[in-house]
C-alpha positions as CSV (number, residue, x, y, z in Angstrom):
1,M,123.2,-117.2,-56.7
2,R,119.9,-115.6,-58.2
3,F,119.6,-112.4,-57.8
4,S,117.6,-109.3,-59.3
5,V,118.4,-105.8,-60.2
6,D,116.9,-103.0,-57.5
7,R,117.7,-99.8,-59.6
8,L,119.5,-97.8,-61.9
9,D,122.6,-96.3,-60.8
10,H,124.0,-94.4,-63.8
11,L,124.1,-94.3,-67.3
12,V,127.0,-93.2,-69.8
13,I,126.2,-90.8,-72.4
14,T,128.6,-90.3,-75.4
15,C,128.8,-86.6,-76.5
16,R,130.4,-84.3,-79.1
17,D,131.3,-81.8,-76.4
18,V,131.3,-82.6,-72.6
19,E,131.5,-78.8,-71.4
20,I,128.1,-77.8,-73.7
21,S,126.5,-81.3,-72.9
22,A,127.3,-80.4,-69.2
23,S,126.0,-77.2,-69.1
24,W,122.8,-77.9,-71.2
25,Y,122.1,-80.5,-68.2
26,Q,122.8,-78.3,-65.5
27,R,120.7,-75.5,-66.9
28,V,117.7,-77.2,-68.1
29,L,117.2,-80.1,-66.0
30,G,118.9,-78.2,-62.9
31,M,121.6,-81.1,-62.6
32,E,124.6,-80.9,-60.5
33,R,128.2,-81.6,-62.1
34,E,130.8,-83.3,-60.7
35,A,134.4,-84.2,-61.9
36,F,135.2,-88.2,-60.8
37,G,138.3,-90.4,-61.5
38,E,141.8,-90.1,-61.9
39,K,141.3,-88.6,-65.4
40,R,138.7,-85.8,-63.9
41,R,135.8,-87.3,-66.0
42,T,132.2,-85.2,-65.8
43,A,129.3,-86.8,-64.2
44,L,125.6,-85.2,-63.7
45,R,124.4,-86.4,-60.3
46,F,120.3,-85.9,-59.5
47,G,118.4,-87.9,-57.0
48,G,120.3,-91.0,-56.7
49,Q,121.5,-91.4,-59.8
50,K,124.3,-90.3,-62.1
51,I,125.1,-89.5,-66.0
52,N,128.8,-90.0,-67.0
53,L,129.6,-87.7,-70.2
54,R,131.7,-89.6,-72.1
55,P,133.6,-87.7,-75.2
56,A,132.6,-89.0,-78.3
57,A,136.6,-88.3,-79.6
58,S,137.9,-90.2,-76.6
59,D,140.5,-93.0,-76.6
60,Q,138.4,-96.5,-76.3
61,A,140.7,-97.8,-73.9
62,D,140.1,-95.5,-71.1
63,W,136.1,-95.9,-71.0
64,S,134.6,-99.1,-71.1
65,S,131.4,-98.8,-73.4
66,G,129.1,-100.3,-75.6
67,H,130.6,-101.6,-79.3
68,N,128.5,-99.0,-80.9
69,A,128.7,-96.0,-78.6
70,Q,127.5,-93.1,-81.0
71,V,126.3,-89.5,-80.3
72,G,122.6,-89.0,-80.2
73,T,121.6,-92.6,-79.6
74,M,120.0,-92.4,-75.9
75,D,116.3,-92.0,-75.5
76,L,116.3,-91.3,-71.5
77,C,113.1,-90.4,-69.5
78,F,113.4,-88.2,-66.5
79,V,110.8,-87.7,-63.9
80,V,110.0,-84.5,-62.3
81,A,107.2,-83.1,-59.4
82,V,106.1,-80.0,-61.5
83,A,102.9,-80.1,-64.3
84,G,103.4,-80.9,-67.9
85,E,102.4,-77.3,-68.9
86,D,105.2,-76.3,-66.5
87,I,107.8,-78.7,-68.2
88,A,106.7,-76.9,-71.6
89,T,107.1,-73.5,-70.1
90,H,110.3,-74.1,-68.4
91,L,111.7,-75.4,-71.8
92,R,110.6,-72.4,-73.9
93,E,112.3,-69.8,-71.1
94,C,115.6,-72.3,-71.7
95,G,115.0,-71.9,-75.4
96,V,115.2,-75.3,-75.7
97,T,112.8,-76.6,-79.0
98,I,109.7,-79.0,-77.5
99,V,109.4,-82.2,-79.9
100,D,106.4,-83.4,-78.4
101,G,103.7,-83.0,-75.6
102,P,102.8,-82.4,-73.2
103,A,101.3,-85.8,-73.9
104,P,99.9,-88.7,-72.1
105,K,102.1,-91.3,-71.7
106,V,102.7,-94.9,-69.7
107,G,105.5,-95.0,-67.3
108,A,107.3,-97.6,-65.3
109,L,104.8,-96.9,-62.6
110,G,101.8,-95.9,-64.5
111,P,100.3,-93.0,-66.5
112,I,102.5,-89.7,-66.9
113,T,102.3,-86.9,-68.7
114,S,105.3,-86.5,-70.9
115,V,107.3,-83.4,-72.9
116,Y,110.2,-84.4,-75.4
117,C,113.1,-82.2,-76.6
118,R,116.4,-83.1,-77.9
119,D,119.7,-82.2,-75.6
120,P,122.7,-80.7,-77.5
121,D,123.8,-84.3,-79.3
122,G,120.3,-85.0,-80.4
123,N,119.5,-87.7,-77.9
124,L,115.9,-87.7,-77.3
125,I,114.8,-86.5,-73.6
126,E,111.6,-87.2,-72.2
127,I,110.8,-85.5,-68.9
128,S,107.5,-86.7,-67.0
129,T,105.4,-86.1,-64.3
130,Y,103.0,-88.7,-62.7
131,S,99.7,-87.7,-62.0
132,R,99.3,-86.8,-58.4
């Protein structure tokens, strides 16, 4: 039987400190925090997706993960519905250092304007907007 992928459901980010990372994603990107599963793991919800936060110090038997899951190795792009300058202003107001942008880039659906920063673990976070 052949099939094709419809969408991305969730990502797992390995982080040094779940509390610090969860708070950053809530404060800076407006994600909603939730606890799930028997072990009360932490997830961040946005739109129809979520990010699970995996503590770097966790027992590998407790998580299914990549063989080389490391802190700070993700490059993530989030789409928002505000202008690039508004993204940059918000990041500065949150005390987040801008790595690059606003700058024209190409997203999955065409031209985007992106602003880059890093989360508390050093993951590269791209926050992008499609032209209206």
